[in-house]
C-alpha positions as CSV (number, residue, x, y, z in Angstrom):
1,M,100.4,-5.5,171.1
2,T,102.5,-2.6,170.8
3,A,105.6,-2.0,168.6
4,N,108.8,0.0,168.3
5,G,109.0,-0.1,172.1
6,P,107.1,-0.1,175.7
7,A,103.9,2.4,176.0
8,T,105.0,5.5,177.7
9,N,102.6,8.4,179.6
10,G,100.5,10.4,177.6
11,L,101.9,8.8,174.5
12,T,99.0,8.6,171.9
13,D,97.8,5.5,169.9
14,G,97.1,7.6,166.6
15,M,97.9,11.1,165.4
16,L,95.5,10.9,162.4
17,E,92.7,9.6,165.5
18,G,89.4,11.7,163.2
19,I,90.9,11.3,159.5
20,R,88.7,9.2,158.1
21,V,90.1,7.8,154.5
22,L,88.1,5.4,151.9
23,D,90.5,3.6,149.9
24,L,88.9,2.0,146.8
25,G,92.6,1.3,145.7
26,T,93.4,-2.6,144.1
27,H,96.7,-4.9,144.3
28,V,99.5,-2.8,145.8
29,S,100.7,1.3,145.5
30,G,96.7,2.8,146.5
31,P,95.9,0.1,149.3
32,F,100.0,0.4,151.1
33,C,98.8,4.4,150.7
34,A,96.1,3.8,152.9
35,R,97.8,1.5,155.3
36,L,100.4,4.3,156.3
37,L,97.6,6.6,156.9
38,A,95.8,3.9,159.1
39,D,98.8,3.2,160.6
40,Y,99.1,6.3,162.0
41,G,95.4,6.0,163.5
42,A,93.5,6.9,160.5
43,D,90.2,5.5,160.5
44,V,90.5,3.6,156.7
45,I,87.2,1.6,154.7
46,K,88.5,-0.6,152.1
47,V,85.7,-0.8,149.8
48,E,85.8,-3.8,147.6
49,L,83.8,-5.6,144.4
50,P,81.3,-8.1,146.0
51,D,82.1,-11.4,145.4
52,A,85.3,-11.2,143.6
53,G,87.3,-8.3,146.4
54,D,90.5,-6.9,145.3
55,P,92.1,-8.7,143.1
56,A,95.0,-8.7,146.0
57,R,93.4,-11.7,147.3
58,R,94.1,-14.0,144.4
59,L,98.2,-12.8,145.3
60,G,100.8,-15.7,146.7
61,P,102.0,-16.7,148.6
62,F,99.8,-17.9,150.5
63,A,99.7,-18.2,154.5
64,G,99.9,-22.3,154.8
65,D,100.5,-22.8,150.9
66,E,96.7,-22.8,150.7
67,P,95.4,-20.6,147.9
68,H,92.3,-18.4,149.2
69,P,90.8,-15.4,149.5
70,E,91.3,-14.7,153.2
71,K,95.3,-16.4,152.8
72,S,97.0,-14.1,150.3
73,I,99.9,-12.9,152.1
74,P,100.8,-9.8,150.5
75,F,97.0,-8.7,151.0
76,L,97.4,-9.4,154.8
77,Y,100.3,-7.4,155.2
78,I,99.2,-4.1,152.9
79,N,95.6,-4.4,154.3
80,T,96.1,-4.3,158.2
81,Q,94.3,-1.9,160.0
82,K,91.3,-1.6,158.0
83,R,87.8,-1.8,157.9
84,G,86.0,-3.9,155.1
85,I,83.3,-3.8,152.9
86,T,81.9,-4.6,149.8
87,L,80.5,-2.1,147.0
88,D,80.0,-1.9,143.5
89,I,80.6,1.7,142.6
90,S,80.1,1.1,138.8
91,S,75.8,0.2,139.9
92,P,73.3,3.7,140.4
93,S,72.9,2.5,143.7
94,G,76.5,1.7,144.8
95,R,77.1,5.2,143.7
96,D,74.6,7.0,145.8
97,I,76.3,4.8,148.7
98,L,79.6,5.9,147.5
99,A,78.1,9.6,147.8
100,L,77.3,9.2,151.7
101,L,80.6,7.5,152.3
102,L,82.7,10.5,150.3
103,Q,80.5,12.8,152.2
104,R,81.8,11.2,155.7
105,S,85.6,11.2,154.5
106,D,88.7,12.9,154.5
107,V,90.7,11.2,151.5
108,L,89.8,9.2,148.9
109,V,92.8,6.6,147.8
110,E,92.5,5.2,144.2
111,N,94.8,3.8,142.0
112,F,92.6,3.4,138.4
113,P,93.5,4.0,135.5
114,P,92.4,7.7,134.6
115,A,89.8,7.0,132.1
116,Q,88.4,4.5,134.3
117,A,88.3,7.1,137.6
118,E,86.6,9.4,134.9
119,T,84.0,6.5,134.0
120,L,83.0,5.6,137.6
121,G,83.0,9.8,138.4
122,L,86.0,10.1,140.1
123,D,87.9,12.5,138.3
124,Y,88.2,15.7,141.1
125,P,86.1,18.0,139.9
126,S,82.8,15.4,140.1
127,L,84.4,14.5,143.9
128,A,84.8,18.4,145.0
129,K,80.9,18.7,144.3
130,V,80.1,16.0,146.8
131,N,82.4,17.0,149.5
132,P,84.6,20.3,148.6
133,D,86.5,19.2,151.3
134,L,87.7,15.9,150.5
135,V,91.7,15.2,149.7
136,V,91.7,12.7,146.4
137,T,94.8,11.0,146.0
138,S,95.4,9.4,142.8
139,I,97.8,6.5,141.7
140,T,99.0,5.7,137.9
141,P,101.9,4.8,136.5
142,F,103.0,7.7,134.3
143,G,100.1,10.4,136.2
144,R,96.6,11.3,134.8
145,S,98.0,13.7,132.2
146,G,100.4,13.3,129.0
147,P,100.7,11.7,126.3
148,Y,101.1,8.1,128.0
149,R,99.0,9.0,130.9
150,D,96.3,5.9,129.5
151,F,99.6,3.1,129.1
152,A,99.5,0.6,131.8
153,A,102.4,-0.7,133.4
154,T,103.5,-3.4,136.1
155,D,107.0,-3.5,138.5
156,I,109.1,-3.6,136.1
157,I,108.1,-1.4,133.5
158,A,107.8,1.4,135.7
159,C,111.4,0.3,136.8
160,A,112.8,0.0,133.3
161,M,110.7,3.7,132.2
162,S,111.8,5.3,135.5
163,G,115.8,5.2,134.6
164,L,116.4,3.6,137.6
165,M,117.0,-0.1,136.2
166,Y,119.2,1.0,133.6
167,H,121.2,2.0,136.6
168,S,121.1,-1.2,138.3
169,G,123.3,-4.1,138.2
170,D,127.1,-4.2,136.5
171,S,128.5,-2.3,133.9
172,D,129.2,-5.5,131.7
173,R,125.9,-6.8,132.0
174,E,122.3,-6.0,131.3
175,P,120.5,-3.4,133.6
176,L,119.2,-5.7,136.9
177,R,115.4,-5.1,138.1
178,N,114.4,-4.2,141.6
179,A,112.6,-7.2,143.2
180,L,109.1,-7.6,145.2
181,D,107.6,-4.6,143.5
182,Q,109.3,-1.9,144.8
183,S,108.3,0.5,142.6
184,L,104.4,0.0,143.6
185,Y,105.5,0.8,147.3
186,V,107.5,3.7,146.5
187,A,104.8,5.1,145.2
188,G,102.2,4.4,148.1
189,A,105.1,5.8,150.4
190,N,105.1,9.5,148.5
191,A,101.6,9.2,148.3
192,A,101.0,8.7,151.5
193,V,103.1,11.7,152.5
194,A,102.1,14.2,149.8
195,T,98.4,13.5,151.3
196,L,99.3,14.2,154.6
197,V,100.8,17.9,153.6
198,A,97.0,18.2,151.5
199,L,95.4,17.7,155.1
200,F,97.7,20.1,156.4
201,Q,97.0,22.2,154.0
202,R,93.8,21.9,154.2
203,M,93.8,23.2,158.0
204,S,94.2,27.0,156.6
205,T,92.2,26.5,153.3
206,G,89.8,24.6,155.0
207,R,89.6,23.1,151.1
208,G,90.6,19.5,150.0
209,Q,92.6,19.2,146.8
210,Q,94.2,16.3,144.1
211,V,97.3,14.8,144.7
212,E,98.2,13.2,142.1
213,V,101.2,10.4,141.8
214,S,103.1,8.8,139.1
215,I,104.9,5.5,140.2
216,V,107.8,6.3,137.4
217,E,108.0,10.2,138.8
218,C,108.1,9.0,142.6
219,L,111.3,6.8,140.9
220,A,112.6,9.4,138.2
221,S,113.1,11.7,141.4
222,H,115.3,9.4,142.8
223,L,117.9,10.3,140.6
224,V,119.6,12.6,141.5
225,Q,122.8,12.2,140.1
226,P,122.1,10.5,136.2
227,V,119.8,13.3,135.6
228,P,121.8,16.9,136.3
229,Y,124.8,14.7,135.1
230,Y,123.3,14.6,132.4
231,D,122.0,18.2,132.0
232,Y,125.7,19.4,133.1
233,M,127.7,17.2,131.1
234,G,125.9,16.2,128.4
235,A,126.6,12.8,129.2
236,I,124.8,9.4,130.4
237,K,126.1,8.0,133.7
238,G,126.5,4.0,133.2
239,R,126.4,1.3,135.7
240,R,128.9,0.3,138.4
241,P,132.1,-0.4,137.0
242,V,133.5,-3.9,137.3
243,R,135.8,-3.3,139.6
244,G,138.1,-6.4,140.1
245,S,139.0,-6.2,143.5
246,G,135.6,-7.5,145.3
247,F,135.0,-4.3,148.0
248,E,131.7,-3.4,147.7
249,E,130.3,-5.9,145.9
250,L,128.5,-9.3,147.3
251,M,131.0,-11.9,148.3
252,P,130.3,-15.8,149.7
253,A,130.9,-16.6,153.1
254,R,131.0,-19.7,154.3
255,D,126.9,-19.5,154.7
256,G,126.0,-16.6,152.3
257,Y,126.9,-13.4,150.9
258,V,128.7,-10.5,152.8
259,I,129.8,-7.3,151.5
260,P,133.8,-6.1,152.6
261,S,134.6,-2.7,152.3
262,V,137.6,-0.4,152.5
263,Q,135.5,3.0,153.5
264,G,136.5,4.9,156.8
265,S,139.8,5.8,157.7
266,Q,140.9,2.2,158.9
267,P,144.5,1.2,157.1
268,W,144.6,-1.7,155.2
269,S,146.3,-3.6,157.4
270,T,143.1,-3.3,159.8
271,V,140.6,-4.6,157.1
272,A,143.5,-8.0,156.1
273,G,143.5,-8.2,160.4
274,V,140.0,-8.9,160.4
275,I,139.7,-11.2,157.0
276,G,142.5,-13.0,158.6
277,L,144.7,-14.0,155.3
278,E,148.4,-13.2,156.0
279,A,148.2,-12.9,151.9
280,L,146.2,-10.0,151.9
281,N,148.8,-7.6,154.0
282,D,151.0,-8.1,150.4
283,E,152.4,-4.8,149.6
284,R,150.8,-4.8,146.4
285,F,147.6,-4.2,148.3
286,A,148.9,-1.4,150.6
287,T,147.4,1.1,148.8
288,G,144.1,1.9,146.4
289,A,146.0,1.7,143.3
290,G,147.9,-0.8,144.3
291,R,144.4,-3.0,145.3
292,I,143.1,-1.4,141.6
293,E,146.2,-3.0,139.4
294,H,145.7,-5.7,141.2
295,G,142.4,-6.5,141.0
296,E,141.8,-10.0,140.2
297,D,144.7,-11.1,142.8
298,L,142.9,-9.7,145.4
299,K,139.4,-10.9,144.6
300,Q,140.5,-14.5,144.8
301,L,142.3,-13.4,148.0
302,L,139.2,-12.6,149.5
303,I,137.2,-15.1,148.4
304,Q,139.8,-17.3,150.2
305,G,139.8,-15.5,153.6
306,L,135.8,-15.0,153.1
307,S,135.2,-18.9,153.1
308,E,136.3,-19.4,156.6
309,W,133.9,-16.6,158.1
310,E,130.0,-16.9,158.2
311,R,127.9,-13.4,158.0
312,K,127.1,-12.4,161.0
313,P,130.4,-13.3,162.8
314,L,132.3,-11.4,160.0
315,F,129.9,-8.5,160.6
316,Q,130.1,-8.2,164.0
317,A,134.2,-9.0,164.0
318,S,134.2,-5.9,161.3
319,G,132.1,-3.3,163.4
320,E,134.3,-3.9,166.3
321,S,137.3,-2.7,163.9
322,R,135.3,0.0,163.0
323,L,135.2,-1.1,159.8
324,V,131.9,-1.0,156.8
325,F,131.3,-4.3,156.3
326,G,127.6,-5.8,155.9
327,M,125.5,-8.9,155.2
328,A,123.1,-10.3,153.0
329,Q,120.0,-11.3,155.2
330,D,117.6,-13.2,154.3
331,A,113.8,-13.4,155.4
332,E,114.9,-15.6,158.4
333,D,117.6,-13.4,159.1
334,L,115.4,-10.5,159.7
335,Y,112.8,-12.9,161.5
336,N,115.4,-13.6,164.2
337,C,117.5,-10.2,164.0
338,P,118.4,-9.3,167.4
339,H,119.0,-6.1,166.5
340,L,115.5,-5.5,165.5
341,E,114.2,-7.6,168.2
342,D,115.4,-5.2,170.7
343,R,114.2,-2.4,169.1
344,G,110.6,-4.1,168.8
345,F,110.5,-4.0,165.2
346,F,107.9,-6.9,165.2
347,T,104.6,-6.8,166.0
348,E,102.0,-9.8,166.4
349,V,98.9,-10.1,164.1
350,D,96.2,-12.7,164.9
351,H,93.8,-13.3,161.8
352,P,90.3,-15.1,161.9
353,V,91.5,-17.3,158.9
354,A,95.0,-16.8,158.0
355,G,96.3,-17.5,162.1
356,N,98.9,-15.8,163.6
357,A,101.9,-14.3,162.1
358,R,104.8,-11.5,163.1
359,Y,104.8,-8.7,160.9
360,P,106.9,-5.8,159.8
361,G,106.5,-2.4,162.0
362,M,106.7,1.0,161.2
363,G,110.0,2.5,159.6
364,P,109.8,5.5,161.5
365,V,109.5,6.1,165.1
366,L,108.0,9.0,166.6
367,S,108.2,9.9,170.3
368,G,105.0,11.0,170.8
369,M,103.0,7.7,169.3
370,N,103.2,4.5,170.3
371,F,102.4,2.2,167.0
372,E,99.7,-0.7,167.4
373,I,98.2,-3.1,164.8
374,R,94.4,-2.6,165.5
375,R,93.1,-4.8,163.7
376,P,94.0,-7.8,161.1
377,A,93.4,-7.4,157.3
378,P,89.6,-7.4,157.1
379,L,87.5,-10.4,155.5
380,L,85.7,-9.6,152.5
381,G,82.7,-7.3,153.5
382,Q,83.6,-8.0,157.2
383,H,82.4,-4.3,158.7
384,N,78.9,-4.3,156.1
385,A,76.7,-4.0,158.6
386,E,78.8,-2.0,161.1
387,I,79.3,0.6,158.1
388,F,76.4,0.2,155.7
389,C,73.6,0.2,159.1
390,E,75.6,2.0,162.2
391,E,77.0,4.8,160.0
392,L,75.3,5.6,157.0
393,G,71.6,4.0,158.7
394,Y,70.7,1.3,156.3
395,T,68.8,-1.3,157.4
396,A,69.4,-5.3,158.0
397,E,66.6,-5.7,155.2
398,D,68.5,-2.8,153.2
399,L,71.0,-4.9,153.4
400,V,69.6,-8.2,151.9
401,N,68.3,-6.2,149.5
402,L,71.7,-4.8,148.2
403,R,73.5,-7.9,148.5
404,G,70.7,-9.8,145.8
405,L,71.2,-7.0,143.6
406,G,74.6,-7.5,144.1
407,V,75.5,-3.8,145.4
408,I,77.1,-5.0,147.7
């Protein structure tokens, strides 16, 4: 089932058709990079350890609230579109098979710690000897060089070390963390873009290269104000000031939270009229300076007025009055969002163990391509016979022996 609109004559299902990606990544950042490439049509082979598989298979929540290696919701989402094999690349036989796969691949994605990658022979000089055309995309917390290169980091540490967390939240409170491992997804998205650029350059040079992605640097590169601010002015930009007026901050409505705003060219009377509380028309609030001076009084009136509204009717009414209001949507809101539904954002995925579910589609929409979920996340080792036998030439007896030795 296609997403982002109906099929149109002349469109292709995959712009990266013919590109093979070997996904050695685990958890989020590497697999998400490979998933994005698969969304654009690349043939992605996910390589997992025999028996154990990707540690992400043990991450909750689980479909049906049943802990099961084939029902991890994060794993299911991040690894759709891929074929899956099992292979112990630390064993001699596993390394031989890996070399055969590398010779047939255009991209390798991995997110091992630098020292472990080198031990496994996944450093770029070693890989270039196997396949000089290979683009090697390596994602680590701090990069493959520098004094922090061997330090581990979780999502919260990456957000803190990047400087991003320092600017999140209010100035009178501690910094806030962004939720849901967003640093790892940001790194994966940056890695996918850089990989595509390396593939594009390969068209003219005929050679691959190393794509090195630091999670911390991906986040730090987004700080387009604080770093230049310090460089030019010698001052440290703080968190959002506590304004007291209630504007541009989450405030409670009857069924959740909304974000009232005074942005735009509409007069204050329009804002007061939409909220519908007569006391907001007081002359004290008619100017920006007055709303700041009497911010606490205004905030209490906004709380009173907004308590009469539900989020969606207020969002609709504000838009009709050309005001920039927003609402905090939860997962149910997104799932039933008429705007996303109209744009064909969601797509159905049917997994043989986890069952049928609705998945988010792609963010960008390309007029020359139909986005389609071609396959659900693979079962552990699902495509061993297909890839090892049909593509690499191993026999069924070979697979039995390799399985007995723990290689696959």
